[in-house]
N, C-alpha and C positions, 0 to 999 in steps of 0.2 A: 470500375469505380475505384477500387483500391482502398487501403486503410488510411484514415485520417490520423495525423499526429498532432497532439495537443501539448503545448508546453505548460507545465505546472510547477514552476519554481526551481526545479533542479533536474539534472539529467543523470540517470543511473547508468553506469557503464555496462555495456553488454559485451565486453571483451571476455576472452576465455581465461581470465585470471581467477585464481582461487584464493580467497582470503579467509582467515579465521574470522568467525562472526564478530568476536570482540574487537579485532583490528579494524574491520570494516565499519562497525558502529562507532568506534572511538573517534574517528575523524569527522569533521564537518563536511557536508555535501552541498557546496554552494552552486553546483552546476544545474542547468535546466534538466528537468525530467521530460523525456519524450514518451507520451502515452499512445499505445496502439489501440485505437478504437474505430468503430464503424463496421459495416457488414456483419452484424450479429455480435459485435464485441463492444464492451463497455469497460469502464475503469472505476475503481474505488479508492478514495484517499481517506485515511483515518488520521485525524489530528489529535495529538495527545499532549499531556503535560511532560515536562522534562523528566519526571520520575519514571516514565516508561521508556526512556532512551535505552536502546539496545534490546528491548523485549521483543520476542518473536510472536507475531500474531498469525495464527493459522486460519485458513479460509477453506470452507467446504460448501458444496451445493447443499441446500436445505433438503433434509430427508435422505441424504446419501451418506455412506460411511466416510469418515475423515480419511484423507489420503496423504496428509503431511505437508500439503502446499502451504507455504508461509512466506512472510516478509518480516524484516526487522524494522523497528521504529528507529529512524535515523534523524540526526540533527541536520536541518537544512536552513537556508536563509543566510543571514549575515550575523556577525558577532553581536551587533547592536540589536538585532531583531531575530533571534533564533526561533525556528519552528521545528517541531518534532512530529514526523509523519511516517506512516507506513503506506506505500503506494502499490496497489495491485492493478495491473493493466492487462489488456488482452483477455478479459474475462468474458465468457459466453454470457449473453444476456440471460437473466434469470434471477432466482432467489438464493441467497447465501446466508451462512452462519459464520460468525467469527469466534475464535477460541484463543484463550491464553492458557498458561499452565494451570490456572485455577479452574478451568472448565469453560463451558460456553459463555461467552461474554455478551453476544447479541445475535438474534436470529431474525429471519424474515427481512433481510436487507435486499432491496430490489436494485439490480444492476440493469440499466437500460441500454439498448443498442445505440451506439454512437454518442453516449453521454458519460460524464464523470459524476459519480455519486460521492458526496462528501459526508463523513460522520465526524462529529465533534465529541471526543472523549475527554476534553479538558474540564477541569473543575470550574464551576461558575464563579 
């Protein structure tokens, strides 16, 4: 069967380049994101306000110790229509918690096999 790849607005580079987090977050990311999902794997996209640009969001399996896995909120989209998202792909289907430096931000997030779960953290 193989893994499905879903395009979600931008593509994060998977090359072996190492960037300082502030340098990586500072630039806009207009490329497509390729999400690895399927065969027990899902993805999570967190939409935020511009105020969270560059913030690291940590993810952990619900009920398990935190292991430091995280993604940064990056600016994606176009200059006319910017979007700020953290994209977690290739997640094992299951229940997760999200953390910021202030502590646990959200718990009991269900990631479903072969699907993209989206959370909206933008102010109404």
